[in-house]
C-alpha positions in Angstrom: 12.5 32.6 -24.0 11.1 34.5 -20.9 7.7 34.7 -22.7 7.6 30.9 -23.1 8.4 30.2 -19.5 5.8 32.7 -18.4 3.2 31.0 -20.7 4.1 27.6 -19.3 3.6 28.8 -15.7 0.3 30.3 -16.7 -1.0 27.1 -18.3 0.2 25.0 -15.3 -1.4 27.3 -12.9 -4.8 27.2 -14.8 -4.6 23.4 -15.0 -3.9 23.1 -11.2 -6.8 25.4 -10.4 -9.2 23.5 -12.7 -8.1 20.1 -11.3 -8.5 21.4 -7.7 -12.0 22.6 -8.5 -12.9 19.2 -10.0 -11.6 17.3 -7.0 -13.3 19.5 -4.5 -16.6 19.2 -6.4 -16.3 15.4 -6.7 -15.6 15.0 -3.0 -18.2 17.4 -1.7 -21.2 17.3 -4.0 -22.1 13.6 -3.8 -22.1 13.0 0.0 -25.5 12.9 1.6 -27.5 11.3 4.3 -30.7 9.2 4.2 -32.6 12.1 5.8 -31.4 14.5 3.1 -32.6 12.1 0.4 -36.0 11.7 2.0 -36.6 15.3 2.9 -35.5 16.5 -0.5 -37.8 14.1 -2.3 -40.9 14.4 0.0 -40.5 18.1 1.0 -40.2 17.2 4.8 -43.8 16.1 4.9 -43.4 12.3 5.0 -44.3 10.1 8.0 -43.8 6.4 7.5 -46.5 4.2 9.0 -45.1 0.7 8.1 -41.8 -1.0 7.3 -41.3 -4.3 5.6 -38.3 -6.5 5.1 -37.9 -9.1 2.4 -36.3 -10.1 -0.8 -36.2 -8.2 -4.1 -36.6 -11.6 -5.8 -40.1 -12.0 -4.4 -41.7 -8.6 -3.8 -45.1 -10.0 -2.9 -43.7 -12.1 -0.1 -42.0 -9.8 2.4 -40.9 -11.7 5.6 -42.0 -9.2 8.2 -44.0 -6.1 8.2 -44.4 -3.9 11.3 -46.2 -0.7 12.1 -44.4 0.1 15.4 -43.5 3.8 15.2 -40.5 3.3 17.6 -38.9 0.6 15.4 -39.5 2.6 12.2 -37.8 5.6 13.9 -35.0 3.4 15.1 -34.4 2.2 11.5 -34.5 5.7 10.1 -32.0 6.9 12.8 -29.7 4.0 11.9 -29.9 4.9 8.2 -29.3 8.6 9.0 -26.0 7.6 10.7 -24.7 6.2 7.4 -22.7 8.6 5.3 -23.8 8.0 1.7 -22.0 8.8 -1.5 -23.7 8.8 -4.9 -22.3 5.9 -6.9 -22.9 5.5 -10.6 -21.3 2.0 -10.7 -23.5 -1.0 -10.7 -23.1 -3.6 -8.1 -24.3 -7.2 -7.9 -26.4 -8.8 -5.1 -24.6 -10.9 -2.6 -26.4 -14.2 -2.1 -25.5 -14.5 1.6 -27.4 -11.5 3.0 -30.2 -12.2 5.6 -32.5 -10.0 3.5 -31.9 -7.6 0.6 -34.9 -5.2 0.6 -36.7 -2.9 2.9 -39.9 -1.0 2.1 -41.0 2.1 4.1 -44.5 3.1 3.4 -46.9 5.9 4.2 -50.1 3.9 4.1 -52.4 7.0 3.9 -51.1 8.1 0.5 -48.9 5.2 -0.7 -45.7 7.2 -0.7 -42.8 4.8 -0.4 -39.1 4.3 -0.1 -37.7 1.1 -1.3 -34.1 0.2 -0.2 -32.3 -2.5 -2.1 -29.2 -3.7 -0.3 -26.6 -5.1 -2.8 -23.9 -5.9 -0.4 -22.4 -4.6 2.8 -21.6 -1.1 1.4 -23.9 -0.5 -1.6 -27.6 0.4 -1.6 -30.2 1.5 -4.1 -32.8 3.9 -2.8 -36.0 4.3 -4.8 -38.4 7.0 -3.6 -42.0 7.2 -5.0 -44.5 10.0 -4.4 -47.9 8.9 -5.6 -49.9 12.2 -5.2 -51.9 12.1 -8.5 -51.1 15.6 -9.7 -47.4 15.3 -8.7 -46.5 11.7 -9.2 -42.7 11.2 -9.4 -40.1 8.5 -8.8 -36.4 8.8 -8.1 -33.8 6.1 -8.0 -30.1 6.4 -7.1 -27.3 4.0 -6.0 -25.2 5.0 -2.9 -22.1 3.7 -1.3 -21.8 3.7 2.5 -18.4 5.4 3.1 -18.3 5.4 6.9 -18.4 1.6 7.6 -20.7 -1.1 6.4 -24.4 -2.0 6.8 -25.2 -3.8 10.1 -27.6 -6.5 8.9 -27.9 -8.0 12.4 -29.1 -4.8 13.9 -31.6 -4.1 11.1 -32.8 -7.7 11.3 -33.2 -7.4 15.1 -35.8 -4.6 14.6 -38.1 -7.2 13.1 -37.8 -9.8 15.9 
């Protein structure tokens, strides 16, 4: 009888430890920032020279494109303030957004970051490095966990 109680305590203790490790891993490992995503993909060597805003439904007809370094940096600073969490769930596009896509480009080597805004808290970030010997593409969906996307502010950068 004492051996059975001891065995139950042992199993419960192991289960609690495993569950705790899983919860801590889940909460910690998927949080990131826009800067982390960009620097991990481009090895800290990327400078964006243009930014365009438009619709994913018409990639050849972006509304505005600017090459103002200050506005590009303002947008990147804004994105860096968002706390992002990897999200494997798919989300649908909201039809009432002022825009749904932003393209950051390095015109010298065609490296790019394409941000697809699904709604006020979900974004898809596609990064593409086009250096011929090392071409690679990455795509991941993120959820904004510290608020929502300020479309008015982003839109104001283009006016």
